[in-house]
Backbone as JSON, one array per atom type, in Angstrom:
{
  "sequence": "XXXXXXXXXXXXXXXXXXXXXXXXXXXXXXXXXXXXXXXXXXXXXXXXXXXXXXXXXXXXXXXXXXXXXXXXXXXXXXXXXXXXXXXXXXXXXXXXXXXXXXXXXXXXXXXXXXX",
  "N": [[-23.18, 220.71, -139.04], [-23.53, 220.7, -136.36], [-25.88, 222.33, -136.01], [-27.7, 220.73, -137.11], [-27.66, 218.62, -135.25], [-28.53, 219.87, -132.9], [-31.15, 220.51, -133.52], [-32.09, 217.89, -133.93], [-31.91, 216.87, -131.31], [-33.7, 218.73, -130.2], [-36.1, 218.05, -131.37], [-36.4, 215.34, -130.42], [-36.83, 216.01, -127.7], [-39.17, 217.34, -128.01], [-40.89, 215.31, -128.87], [-40.71, 213.55, -126.51], [-41.83, 215.36, -124.63], [-44.54, 215.67, -125.78], [-45.42, 213.16, -125.47], [-45.53, 212.94, -122.67], [-47.29, 214.94, -122.05], [-49.55, 213.88, -123.29], [-49.88, 211.58, -121.64], [-50.28, 212.72, -118.99], [-52.68, 214.19, -119.53], [-54.31, 212.03, -120.16], [-54.49, 210.7, -117.66], [-55.75, 212.64, -116.1], [-58.1, 212.86, -117.55], [-59.07, 210.23, -117.04], [-59.69, 210.49, -114.29], [-61.61, 212.39, -114.38], [-63.56, 211.11, -115.78], [-64.4, 209.34, -114.05], [-65.91, 210.83, -112.31], [-64.89, 213.16, -111.11], [-65.17, 216.37, -111.29], [-64.11, 219.48, -113.13], [-61.91, 219.59, -114.82], [-62.66, 220.24, -117.33], [-63.74, 222.68, -116.73], [-66.47, 223.46, -116.86], [-68.52, 224.01, -114.97], [-67.53, 226.29, -113.55], [-66.65, 226.27, -111.0], [-65.24, 226.99, -108.03], [-63.85, 225.31, -106.09], [-63.6, 222.92, -107.48], [-61.98, 223.97, -109.54], [-59.52, 224.68, -107.9], [-58.85, 222.05, -107.23], [-58.02, 220.92, -109.6], [-56.14, 222.52, -110.53], [-53.21, 222.09, -110.22], [-52.62, 220.04, -112.2], [-53.61, 221.33, -114.51], [-51.75, 223.42, -114.6], [-49.43, 221.94, -115.11], [-49.98, 220.74, -117.49], [-50.14, 223.12, -119.04], [-47.61, 224.18, -118.84], [-46.05, 222.15, -120.23], [-47.24, 222.33, -122.57], [-46.59, 224.81, -123.52], [-43.75, 224.43, -123.71], [-43.79, 222.55, -125.69], [-45.0, 223.81, -127.84], [-43.18, 225.9, -128.32], [-40.82, 224.47, -129.18], [-41.9, 223.16, -131.46], [-42.43, 225.44, -132.96], [-39.81, 226.41, -133.47], [-38.99, 224.26, -134.84], [-40.55, 224.6, -137.09], [-43.03, 223.48, -137.16], [-46.67, 223.06, -136.83], [-48.57, 224.38, -134.02], [-49.14, 222.23, -131.24], [-51.55, 219.9, -131.79], [-53.26, 218.29, -129.92], [-53.21, 219.82, -127.68], [-54.41, 222.18, -128.33], [-56.91, 221.31, -129.14], [-57.84, 220.4, -126.63], [-57.74, 222.87, -125.04], [-59.73, 224.27, -126.46], [-61.95, 222.84, -125.77], [-62.49, 223.52, -123.11], [-64.23, 225.41, -120.66], [-67.36, 227.37, -120.3], [-70.39, 225.86, -121.07], [-73.46, 225.12, -122.77], [-76.71, 224.47, -121.36], [-77.72, 222.01, -122.32], [-75.55, 220.48, -122.89], [-73.14, 217.63, -122.69], [-72.19, 216.23, -119.57], [-69.07, 216.71, -117.75], [-67.86, 214.2, -116.95], [-68.79, 212.46, -118.94], [-67.96, 213.72, -121.23], [-65.16, 213.44, -120.78], [-64.88, 210.68, -120.96], [-65.57, 210.32, -123.75], [-63.41, 211.63, -124.87], [-61.3, 209.97, -123.97], [-61.91, 207.54, -125.38], [-61.74, 208.46, -127.82], [-59.0, 209.11, -127.94], [-57.7, 206.64, -127.55], [-58.39, 205.21, -129.9], [-56.97, 206.9, -131.62], [-54.56, 206.01, -130.85], [-54.35, 203.54, -131.64], [-55.55, 201.72, -130.16]],
  "CA": [[-23.51, 219.55, -138.37], [-24.02, 221.06, -134.91], [-27.23, 222.84, -136.02], [-28.63, 219.56, -137.23], [-27.79, 217.76, -134.01], [-29.41, 220.57, -131.99], [-32.55, 220.3, -134.12], [-32.45, 216.61, -133.62], [-32.26, 216.84, -129.92], [-34.93, 219.51, -129.95], [-37.15, 217.3, -131.88], [-36.58, 214.38, -129.63], [-37.41, 216.59, -126.57], [-40.65, 217.62, -128.29], [-41.63, 213.97, -128.84], [-40.86, 213.35, -125.17], [-42.93, 216.32, -123.98], [-45.76, 215.33, -126.19], [-45.76, 211.79, -124.82], [-45.75, 213.3, -121.35], [-48.55, 215.66, -122.06], [-50.76, 212.91, -123.51], [-50.05, 210.86, -120.35], [-50.92, 213.65, -117.97], [-53.97, 214.43, -119.9], [-55.23, 210.84, -120.0], [-54.7, 210.55, -116.13], [-56.82, 213.57, -115.83], [-59.39, 212.31, -118.19], [-59.56, 209.17, -116.31], [-60.17, 210.99, -112.96], [-62.86, 213.18, -114.59], [-64.59, 210.18, -116.24], [-64.65, 208.64, -112.83], [-66.81, 211.64, -111.67], [-64.18, 214.26, -110.66], [-65.34, 217.57, -112.16], [-63.2, 220.58, -113.0], [-60.9, 219.59, -115.93], [-63.1, 221.16, -118.44], [-64.21, 223.99, -116.3], [-67.95, 223.71, -117.35], [-69.35, 224.65, -113.91], [-66.72, 227.33, -113.02], [-66.59, 225.95, -109.5], [-63.85, 227.34, -107.42], [-63.27, 224.11, -105.45], [-63.08, 222.12, -108.67], [-60.83, 224.6, -110.14], [-58.49, 224.52, -107.11], [-58.56, 220.74, -107.25], [-57.41, 220.48, -110.93], [-55.08, 223.6, -110.91], [-51.8, 221.55, -110.56], [-52.7, 219.26, -113.41], [-53.71, 222.26, -115.58], [-50.55, 224.06, -114.69], [-48.37, 220.99, -115.71], [-50.28, 220.77, -119.04], [-49.84, 224.36, -119.73], [-46.09, 224.19, -118.91], [-45.6, 221.14, -121.11], [-47.74, 222.75, -123.86], [-45.7, 225.95, -123.85], [-42.45, 223.87, -124.19], [-44.06, 221.74, -126.99], [-45.31, 224.68, -128.94], [-41.98, 226.56, -128.5], [-40.03, 223.54, -129.94], [-42.57, 223.16, -132.71], [-42.14, 226.63, -133.6], [-38.45, 226.32, -133.82], [-38.84, 223.14, -135.98], [-41.34, 224.88, -138.24], [-44.28, 222.82, -137.2], [-47.75, 223.82, -136.23], [-48.89, 224.11, -132.62], [-49.58, 220.87, -130.82], [-52.87, 219.67, -131.96], [-53.95, 217.82, -128.87], [-53.3, 220.91, -126.64], [-55.3, 223.11, -129.09], [-58.24, 220.82, -128.96], [-58.09, 220.38, -125.19], [-58.05, 224.18, -124.61], [-60.94, 224.58, -127.11], [-62.9, 222.15, -125.21], [-62.66, 223.98, -121.85], [-64.99, 226.62, -120.47], [-68.69, 227.27, -120.04], [-71.16, 225.1, -122.01], [-74.9, 225.3, -122.74], [-77.52, 223.53, -120.47], [-77.88, 220.55, -122.98], [-74.16, 219.81, -122.97], [-72.98, 216.45, -121.84], [-71.38, 216.48, -118.4], [-67.62, 216.37, -117.93], [-67.44, 212.75, -116.95], [-69.27, 211.79, -120.22], [-66.94, 214.31, -122.11], [-63.85, 212.84, -120.55], [-64.98, 209.44, -121.64], [-65.43, 210.39, -125.15], [-61.96, 211.97, -125.14], [-60.47, 208.74, -123.65], [-62.22, 206.69, -126.42], [-61.08, 208.99, -129.19], [-57.47, 208.91, -127.86], [-57.41, 205.2, -127.7], [-58.54, 204.85, -131.28], [-55.86, 207.3, -132.28], [-53.33, 205.33, -130.46], [-54.54, 202.3, -132.23], [-55.91, 200.52, -129.18]],
  "C": [[-24.06, 219.86, -137.03], [-25.44, 221.6, -134.98], [-28.14, 221.51, -136.08], [-28.78, 218.72, -136.07], [-28.63, 218.46, -132.93], [-30.93, 220.34, -132.39], [-32.96, 218.88, -133.79], [-32.84, 216.37, -132.13], [-33.46, 217.6, -129.5], [-36.15, 218.71, -130.27], [-37.51, 216.06, -130.92], [-37.17, 214.94, -128.2], [-38.86, 216.81, -126.69], [-41.49, 216.21, -128.2], [-41.71, 213.51, -127.43], [-41.93, 214.13, -124.47], [-44.32, 215.9, -124.43], [-46.27, 214.0, -125.56], [-46.16, 212.11, -123.32], [-47.09, 213.99, -121.12], [-49.81, 214.71, -122.27], [-50.96, 212.14, -122.14], [-50.65, 211.45, -119.24], [-52.36, 213.87, -118.36], [-54.87, 213.23, -119.68], [-55.5, 210.55, -118.59], [-55.79, 211.41, -115.69], [-58.1, 213.26, -116.25], [-60.1, 211.23, -117.31], [-60.21, 209.44, -115.1], [-61.59, 211.67, -113.32], [-64.0, 212.16, -115.13], [-65.15, 209.39, -114.91], [-65.6, 209.56, -111.89], [-66.24, 212.99, -111.09], [-64.39, 215.47, -111.59], [-64.34, 218.59, -112.05], [-62.25, 220.65, -114.2], [-61.42, 220.44, -117.04], [-63.7, 222.48, -118.08], [-65.61, 224.38, -116.56], [-68.76, 224.5, -116.28], [-68.72, 225.91, -113.26], [-66.93, 227.34, -111.55], [-65.21, 226.13, -108.93], [-63.17, 226.2, -106.72], [-62.69, 223.19, -106.56], [-61.96, 222.68, -109.26], [-59.44, 224.41, -109.3], [-57.91, 223.05, -107.17], [-57.55, 220.23, -108.47], [-56.38, 221.45, -111.36], [-53.72, 222.87, -111.2], [-51.72, 220.86, -111.77], [-52.81, 220.29, -114.63], [-52.43, 223.11, -115.81], [-49.53, 223.32, -115.48], [-48.75, 220.88, -117.15], [-49.86, 221.98, -119.75], [-48.35, 224.63, -119.88], [-45.59, 223.33, -119.96], [-46.17, 221.64, -122.54], [-46.92, 223.9, -124.39], [-44.37, 225.42, -124.32], [-42.69, 223.24, -125.65], [-44.03, 222.7, -128.14], [-44.04, 225.56, -129.2], [-40.93, 225.72, -129.39], [-40.75, 223.33, -131.27], [-42.46, 224.32, -133.58], [-40.78, 226.67, -134.26], [-38.18, 225.35, -134.94], [-39.81, 223.46, -137.17], [-42.58, 224.09, -138.38], [-45.42, 223.46, -136.53], [-47.85, 223.53, -134.78], [-49.45, 222.63, -132.34], [-51.09, 220.64, -130.82], [-53.78, 219.31, -130.78], [-54.24, 218.95, -127.82], [-54.28, 221.83, -127.2], [-56.64, 222.52, -128.8], [-58.62, 220.67, -127.41], [-58.43, 221.9, -124.62], [-59.43, 224.58, -125.19], [-62.18, 223.93, -126.47], [-63.39, 222.54, -123.74], [-63.52, 225.22, -121.8], [-66.57, 226.31, -120.54], [-69.46, 226.59, -121.25], [-72.73, 225.34, -121.88], [-75.54, 224.21, -121.86], [-77.76, 222.15, -120.99], [-76.57, 219.97, -123.16], [-73.86, 218.66, -122.28], [-72.03, 216.95, -120.65], [-69.98, 216.14, -118.52], [-67.21, 215.02, -117.86], [-67.74, 212.0, -118.36], [-68.36, 212.34, -121.3], [-65.69, 213.68, -122.05], [-63.9, 211.39, -121.23], [-64.88, 209.39, -123.01], [-64.11, 210.72, -125.52], [-61.09, 210.72, -124.97], [-60.6, 207.74, -124.8], [-61.5, 207.15, -127.62], [-59.49, 208.91, -129.08], [-56.99, 207.47, -127.84], [-57.6, 204.75, -129.09], [-57.35, 205.66, -131.95], [-54.56, 206.65, -132.02], [-53.25, 203.89, -130.95], [-54.85, 201.19, -131.24], [-57.4, 200.77, -128.72]]
}
């Protein structure tokens, strides 16, 4: 019974961390949609990187905790984190800017949340 209780607590913590990750990401996406570049690191600008570094560190820390819990629970890695990490980095000259990309992410997350 103790193992089942530990796993239940771990799953509850995972759910809490995933909600926090989503909230932090949405806040960062809202800033980016308003014109603050750096979240997706498309321009590789050191000032933009420095400005967004605390948020990225928080997301990375939460993501590591989530994925560790998911691994122990036999679940795949956290899809939202995987998608976000895949969206970061250099892009071609015809790619949309970070504010438009952030708006698209916010729209998609709202649909997924049912709102």
